[in-house]
C-alpha positions in Angstrom: -26.7 10.8 32.4 -23.4 12.6 33.2 -21.4 13.8 30.6 -17.7 13.4 30.6 -15.4 16.6 29.8 -12.7 15.6 27.6 -9.6 17.7 27.9 -8.4 19.3 24.8 -5.5 17.9 22.8 -2.9 20.2 23.9 0.6 18.9 24.2 3.0 19.9 27.1 6.2 21.1 26.3 7.6 18.1 27.4 5.7 15.8 25.2 6.7 18.2 22.4 10.5 17.7 23.3 9.9 13.8 23.5 8.5 13.8 20.2 11.4 16.0 18.9 14.0 13.8 20.4 12.0 10.6 18.9 12.2 12.4 15.4 15.9 12.9 15.8 16.3 9.3 16.8 14.5 8.0 13.4 16.7 10.2 11.3 19.7 9.0 13.0 18.8 5.2 12.8 17.5 5.8 9.1 20.9 7.5 8.3 23.2 4.9 9.8 21.3 1.4 8.9 20.1 2.5 5.4 23.7 3.0 4.8 24.4 -0.4 6.1 21.9 -2.0 3.8 19.0 -2.3 6.0 15.7 -1.1 4.3 14.0 2.2 5.5 10.7 0.4 5.9 12.2 -2.1 8.3 13.9 0.7 10.2 10.8 2.5 10.6 8.6 -0.5 11.2 11.3 -1.5 14.0 10.9 1.8 15.5 7.2 1.9 15.4 7.0 -1.7 17.1 9.5 -0.6 19.8 7.8 2.8 20.6 4.6 0.7 20.8 6.0 -1.3 23.6 6.4 1.8 25.5 3.3 3.5 24.9 1.6 3.3 28.3 4.8 4.2 30.2 4.1 6.6 33.1 7.8 8.0 33.4 8.9 9.2 29.7 12.0 11.1 30.5 14.4 8.1 29.3 12.0 6.9 26.7 14.2 7.9 23.7 17.2 6.2 25.1 15.3 2.9 25.9 13.8 3.1 22.5 17.1 3.5 20.7 18.7 0.6 22.6 15.8 -1.8 21.8 15.6 -0.6 18.1 19.3 -1.1 17.6 19.1 -4.4 19.2 16.6 -5.6 16.9 18.3 -3.7 13.7 21.6 -5.6 14.3 20.3 -9.0 14.9 
């Protein structure tokens, strides 16, 4: 029986930066859309749904802008 070694849960600097960018995006969208009468729950749910679409993306460099564009499309429709 072979035992598979698991990698420790250490985020790379790139992953930390991505998470920071997505957190800033969430803050911006909340500020904008809640002021326009969209519920905070709807903004957060939309972001969660859109982020899930890109969860398996191998190239993550443009992820924040792709998430932002898709979320804005959903929130304005």
